[in-house]
C-alpha positions as CSV (number, residue, x, y, z in Angstrom):
1,M,-26.2,6.6,-19.3
2,V,-24.7,4.5,-22.1
3,D,-27.3,3.0,-24.5
4,A,-27.3,-0.6,-25.5
5,A,-26.1,0.1,-29.1
6,T,-23.1,2.2,-27.8
7,F,-22.3,-0.5,-25.3
8,S,-22.4,-3.2,-27.9
9,S,-20.2,-1.2,-30.3
10,D,-17.6,-0.4,-27.6
11,T,-17.5,-4.0,-26.5
12,S,-17.0,-5.2,-30.0
13,A,-14.2,-2.7,-30.5
14,I,-12.5,-3.8,-27.4
15,I,-12.9,-7.5,-28.2
16,D,-11.4,-6.8,-31.6
17,A,-8.4,-5.0,-30.0
18,F,-7.8,-7.9,-27.6
19,E,-8.4,-10.6,-30.2
20,T,-6.0,-13.5,-29.7
21,P,-6.0,-17.1,-30.9
22,L,-7.7,-19.3,-28.4
23,E,-5.4,-22.3,-29.2
24,F,-1.7,-22.4,-29.2
25,N,0.2,-24.7,-31.5
26,F,3.7,-23.5,-31.3
27,Q,6.3,-25.5,-33.2
28,L,9.1,-25.3,-30.6
29,P,12.7,-25.8,-31.9
30,D,14.3,-29.0,-30.9
31,P,16.9,-28.3,-28.1
32,E,19.1,-31.2,-29.4
33,D,19.1,-29.9,-33.0
34,E,22.7,-28.6,-33.3
35,T,22.0,-27.2,-36.8
36,I,20.0,-24.4,-35.2
37,Q,22.1,-21.5,-34.2
38,D,21.8,-20.3,-30.5
39,H,20.7,-16.9,-31.6
40,D,17.9,-18.3,-33.8
41,F,16.9,-20.7,-31.1
42,Q,16.6,-18.0,-28.5
43,Q,14.8,-15.7,-30.9
44,Q,12.1,-18.3,-31.7
45,L,11.4,-19.0,-28.1
46,D,11.4,-15.3,-27.2
47,S,8.7,-14.7,-29.9
48,F,6.5,-17.5,-28.5
49,W,7.1,-16.2,-25.0
50,K,5.8,-12.7,-26.0
51,V,2.6,-14.3,-27.4
52,C,2.0,-16.0,-24.0
53,D,2.8,-12.7,-22.3
54,R,0.2,-10.8,-24.3
55,F,-2.3,-13.6,-23.8
56,D,-1.8,-13.4,-20.0
57,L,-2.3,-9.6,-20.0
58,Q,-5.4,-9.7,-22.1
59,T,-6.9,-12.6,-20.2
60,E,-6.4,-11.0,-16.8
61,I,-7.9,-7.7,-18.0
62,W,-11.0,-9.5,-19.1
63,R,-11.1,-11.6,-16.0
64,G,-11.0,-8.4,-14.0
65,R,-13.9,-7.0,-16.1
66,I,-15.9,-10.1,-15.5
67,L,-15.3,-10.1,-11.8
68,R,-16.2,-6.4,-11.6
69,A,-19.4,-7.0,-13.5
70,I,-20.4,-9.9,-11.1
71,R,-19.6,-7.8,-8.1
72,D,-21.5,-4.7,-9.4
73,R,-24.5,-6.8,-10.4
74,E,-24.8,-8.2,-6.9
75,K,-24.6,-4.7,-5.4
76,Q,-27.3,-3.6,-7.8
77,G,-29.4,-6.5,-6.5
78,G,-29.1,-5.2,-2.9
79,D,-26.9,-8.0,-1.4
80,S,-24.6,-5.8,0.7
81,R,-22.8,-8.8,2.2
82,G,-21.5,-9.9,-1.2
83,T,-22.1,-13.6,-0.5
84,G,-22.9,-14.4,-4.1
85,F,-19.7,-12.8,-5.3
86,L,-17.7,-14.6,-2.7
87,N,-19.3,-17.9,-3.6
88,W,-18.6,-17.3,-7.2
89,L,-14.9,-16.8,-6.3
90,K,-14.9,-19.9,-4.1
91,Q,-16.2,-22.1,-6.9
92,R,-13.4,-21.0,-9.1
93,E,-10.7,-21.1,-6.4
94,I,-10.0,-17.4,-6.6
95,T,-9.1,-15.5,-3.4
96,K,-10.7,-12.2,-2.6
97,S,-7.3,-10.4,-2.9
98,Q,-6.6,-12.0,-6.3
99,A,-10.1,-10.9,-7.5
100,Y,-9.6,-7.3,-6.5
101,A,-6.1,-7.3,-8.0
102,L,-7.7,-8.3,-11.3
103,I,-10.5,-5.8,-10.9
104,Q,-7.9,-3.1,-10.3
105,L,-6.0,-4.2,-13.4
106,A,-9.2,-3.9,-15.4
107,N,-10.0,-0.5,-14.0
108,S,-6.5,0.7,-14.9
109,A,-6.9,-0.6,-18.5
110,D,-10.3,1.1,-18.9
111,T,-9.1,4.4,-17.4
112,L,-6.1,4.5,-19.7
113,L,-8.3,3.7,-22.7
114,A,-11.0,6.2,-21.7
115,E,-8.6,9.0,-21.1
116,G,-7.0,8.5,-24.5
117,Q,-3.6,7.7,-22.9
118,L,-3.6,4.3,-24.5
119,D,-4.4,3.1,-28.0
120,P,-6.3,-0.2,-27.8
121,D,-4.3,-1.5,-30.7
122,S,-1.0,-1.0,-28.9
123,I,-1.9,-3.0,-25.8
124,N,-0.3,-6.1,-27.4
125,N,3.0,-4.3,-27.2
126,F,3.0,-4.5,-23.4
127,S,4.2,-7.2,-21.1
128,K,1.8,-7.9,-18.3
129,R,4.0,-6.4,-15.6
130,A,4.9,-3.4,-17.8
131,F,1.2,-2.7,-18.2
132,V,0.6,-2.8,-14.4
133,E,3.6,-0.5,-13.8
134,T,2.3,1.9,-16.4
135,A,-1.2,2.0,-14.8
136,K,0.4,2.9,-11.5
137,S,2.6,5.7,-13.0
138,A,1.9,9.4,-13.2
139,P,-0.1,10.6,-16.2
140,E,3.0,12.2,-17.8
141,I,4.8,8.9,-17.7
142,Q,1.8,7.0,-19.0
143,K,1.8,9.3,-22.0
144,L,5.5,8.7,-22.7
145,V,5.0,4.9,-22.4
146,S,1.9,5.0,-24.6
147,D,3.6,7.0,-27.2
148,A,6.4,4.4,-27.3
149,A,3.9,1.6,-27.5
150,R,2.0,3.4,-30.3
151,Q,5.2,3.5,-32.3
152,G,5.5,-0.3,-32.1
153,E,8.1,-0.6,-29.4
154,R,8.0,-3.6,-27.1
155,I,7.2,-2.3,-23.6
156,T,8.6,-4.2,-20.6
157,R,9.1,-3.1,-17.1
158,R,12.6,-2.0,-18.0
159,E,11.3,0.4,-20.7
160,V,8.7,1.8,-18.2
161,K,11.4,2.4,-15.6
162,Q,13.7,4.0,-18.1
163,L,11.0,6.4,-19.4
164,A,10.0,7.2,-15.8
165,D,13.6,8.0,-14.9
166,E,14.0,10.2,-17.9
167,W,10.8,12.1,-17.1
168,T,11.9,12.5,-13.4
169,A,15.3,13.8,-14.5
170,M,14.0,16.3,-17.0
171,S,11.0,17.6,-15.1
172,S,12.6,18.0,-11.6
173,D,13.5,21.5,-10.5
174,L,16.0,20.0,-8.1
175,L,18.5,19.2,-10.8
176,P,20.7,22.0,-12.2
177,D,20.5,22.8,-15.9
178,E,24.1,21.4,-16.5
179,V,22.9,18.0,-15.4
180,K,19.7,18.1,-17.5
181,E,21.8,19.0,-20.6
182,K,24.0,16.0,-19.9
183,A,20.9,13.8,-19.5
184,S,19.3,15.1,-22.7
185,D,22.3,14.3,-24.8
186,G,22.7,10.9,-23.2
187,S,26.1,11.4,-21.7
188,L,24.6,11.2,-18.2
189,P,22.2,8.2,-18.0
190,A,18.8,9.1,-16.4
191,R,18.8,6.0,-14.3
192,H,21.4,7.6,-12.1
193,L,19.4,10.8,-11.7
194,A,16.1,9.4,-10.5
195,P,17.6,8.1,-7.2
196,L,19.3,11.5,-6.7
197,V,16.0,13.4,-7.1
198,K,14.3,11.0,-4.7
199,E,16.9,11.7,-2.0
200,L,17.0,15.4,-2.6
201,E,13.3,15.7,-2.2
202,K,13.7,14.6,1.5
203,L,16.1,17.5,2.3
204,P,15.5,21.1,3.3
205,D,16.4,23.8,0.8
206,T,19.5,24.9,2.6
207,H,21.1,21.5,2.1
208,I,19.8,21.1,-1.5
209,D,21.4,24.3,-2.7
210,T,24.9,23.1,-1.5
211,L,24.5,19.7,-3.2
212,R,23.2,21.3,-6.4
213,Q,26.3,23.5,-6.6
214,E,28.5,20.5,-6.3
215,I,26.7,18.6,-9.1
216,A,26.7,21.6,-11.4
217,A,30.4,22.0,-11.0
218,N,31.0,18.3,-12.0
219,P,28.0,16.9,-13.8
220,D,29.3,13.4,-14.3
221,V,28.2,9.9,-13.1
222,D,30.7,9.6,-10.3
223,T,29.7,13.0,-8.8
224,V,26.0,12.0,-9.1
225,K,26.6,8.8,-7.3
226,L,28.6,10.5,-4.6
227,I,26.0,13.2,-4.0
228,T,23.2,10.7,-4.0
229,S,24.9,8.8,-1.2
230,E,25.6,12.0,0.7
231,A,22.0,13.1,0.3
232,R,20.8,9.8,1.5
233,S,23.0,10.0,4.6
234,L,21.9,13.6,5.2
235,A,18.2,12.6,5.1
236,K,18.8,9.7,7.4
237,Y,20.7,11.9,9.8
238,L,18.1,14.7,9.9
239,D,15.2,12.3,10.2
240,A,16.7,10.3,13.0
241,A,18.0,13.3,14.9
242,A,14.5,14.8,14.9
243,Q,13.2,11.7,16.6
244,V,15.8,11.4,19.4
245,Q,14.2,12.9,22.5
246,T,17.5,12.9,24.3
247,L,19.0,15.3,21.8
248,R,16.0,17.6,22.0
249,R,16.3,17.8,25.8
250,G,20.0,18.6,25.5
251,N,19.4,21.8,23.4
252,L,21.8,20.5,20.8
253,D,22.3,22.5,17.6
254,I,21.6,19.7,15.1
255,E,22.7,21.7,12.1
256,M,26.0,22.7,13.6
257,A,26.7,19.1,14.6
258,L,25.9,18.2,11.0
259,E,28.3,20.7,9.6
260,E,31.1,19.4,11.8
261,A,30.3,15.8,10.7
262,L,30.5,17.0,7.0
263,R,33.8,18.8,7.7
264,V,35.5,15.8,9.2
265,D,33.9,13.4,6.7
266,C,32.1,11.2,9.2
267,L,28.5,11.9,8.1
268,N,27.7,8.2,7.7
269,T,28.9,7.4,11.2
270,A,26.9,10.3,12.7
271,A,23.8,9.3,10.8
272,D,24.1,5.7,12.0
273,L,24.7,7.0,15.6
274,V,21.5,9.0,15.7
275,K,19.6,6.2,14.0
276,Q,20.8,3.7,16.7
277,A,19.9,6.3,19.4
278,T,16.4,6.4,18.0
279,Q,16.1,2.7,18.0
280,L,17.4,2.4,21.6
281,E,14.9,5.0,22.9
282,Q,12.1,3.1,21.1
283,A,13.3,-0.2,22.5
284,V,13.5,1.2,26.1
285,A,10.0,2.6,25.8
286,K,8.7,-0.8,24.5
287,L,10.7,-2.6,27.3
288,Y,9.1,-0.4,30.0
289,T,5.6,-0.9,28.6
290,T,6.1,-4.7,28.4
291,W,7.7,-4.8,31.9
292,K,4.7,-3.0,33.4
293,R,2.3,-5.3,31.6
294,L,4.2,-8.4,32.7
295,G,4.1,-7.2,36.3
296,S,0.4,-6.5,36.2
297,L,-0.4,-10.0,34.8
298,S,1.9,-11.6,37.3
299,D,0.0,-9.8,40.2
300,R,-3.4,-10.8,38.8
301,L,-2.4,-14.4,38.5
302,Y,-1.0,-14.4,42.0
303,V,-4.3,-13.1,43.4
304,D,-6.3,-15.7,41.4
305,T,-4.3,-18.7,42.5
306,G,-3.3,-20.2,45.8
307,A,-1.4,-23.0,47.5
308,S,-3.5,-25.5,45.6
309,N,-1.8,-24.4,42.4
310,P,1.9,-25.0,43.2
311,H,3.0,-25.1,39.6
312,L,1.5,-21.8,38.7
313,R,3.1,-20.3,41.8
314,S,6.4,-21.8,40.8
315,M,6.1,-20.2,37.4
316,L,5.5,-16.8,39.0
317,T,8.6,-17.3,41.2
318,C,10.7,-18.1,38.1
319,L,9.5,-15.0,36.4
320,E,10.5,-12.7,39.3
321,S,13.8,-12.0,37.6
322,L,11.8,-10.2,34.9
323,T,9.0,-8.6,36.9
324,S,11.1,-7.2,39.7
325,E,12.7,-3.7,39.7
326,V,16.0,-5.2,38.5
327,I,15.5,-7.2,35.3
328,E,18.0,-10.0,34.8
329,V,18.5,-11.7,31.4
330,E,21.1,-14.3,30.5
331,L,22.9,-13.5,27.2
332,D,24.1,-17.1,26.7
333,E,22.8,-20.6,27.5
334,G,25.6,-21.3,30.0
335,G,24.7,-18.3,32.1
336,Q,28.2,-16.9,31.9
337,K,27.0,-13.6,30.6
338,M,24.1,-11.7,32.2
339,V,22.7,-8.2,31.8
340,R,20.9,-6.5,34.7
341,L,18.7,-3.4,34.1
342,R,17.3,-1.4,37.0
343,V,13.9,0.2,36.2
344,I,13.5,3.6,37.9
345,S,10.4,5.4,36.6
346,D,9.5,9.0,37.4
347,G,6.1,10.5,37.4
348,G,4.2,7.5,38.9
349,S,3.0,4.4,37.2
């Protein structure tokens, strides 16, 4: 349990770390002043924007802490319904989802500070969105970002993504050493490698080995982009093919069909084919379920009504083209094109 003195000391330290002027009095440059160079004009506004950005982040972290304290205090008091907390939010026009998003932000900040991943003095180097992205990242990425912030670098979402891509590229066992060497010396940007790793992770080892060999032979940007696209199509093909019941019933060798598609360079077409087959099977299953439900409701309404309800009976008559064994649907308003589907189910209703 934390004693009062320690709590007061920690709180004071955090307040000092987040200390920000409560009043803004920016002297914005005059947009009509032609004596100000465009570069200087943009630089001044950018510096003011960064102050606002830091203020937003600090304010929302503290709002999250305040909301968390109110919520926890109510729990301590035994009100399991949380009505007091909800009323507090209502009075301040804060939605429940907004409140818990702020609480999560505060939790992330406190976790990063407690684990030593983040120096309180470097928080001001983060944009709000960059801080949120950092809190969601893996511990290894958090350390890289925190180190950069500690060195005084301005951290935006772009920097977080760049560091995350670099870590993904250098830590993944899926990339050959030739590629990692290129990434380390900067000749192969890490932003191209992260999507490749993501797609390779979806594939079985047999396919990964072949793609790794191709990349190792030509570790350049064009090859990486090509292999990333191929890996994406492979993953889409394998995932979709595994879901198509018709293919499973046909005892098809999926891998051999895949090899042939690769050989004749039509993998994308084959992948789209099995994906569409999956969607059609799912659509048919949903159609059958809906058709059965519609027929059941139609029968129930027929039993519950009689000759004294002519309009309801007329509605049932109109819907017979959908509830009968042959479903008829017009494809255009003029009725020139019509599709007819006969429902023949095996195995009973």
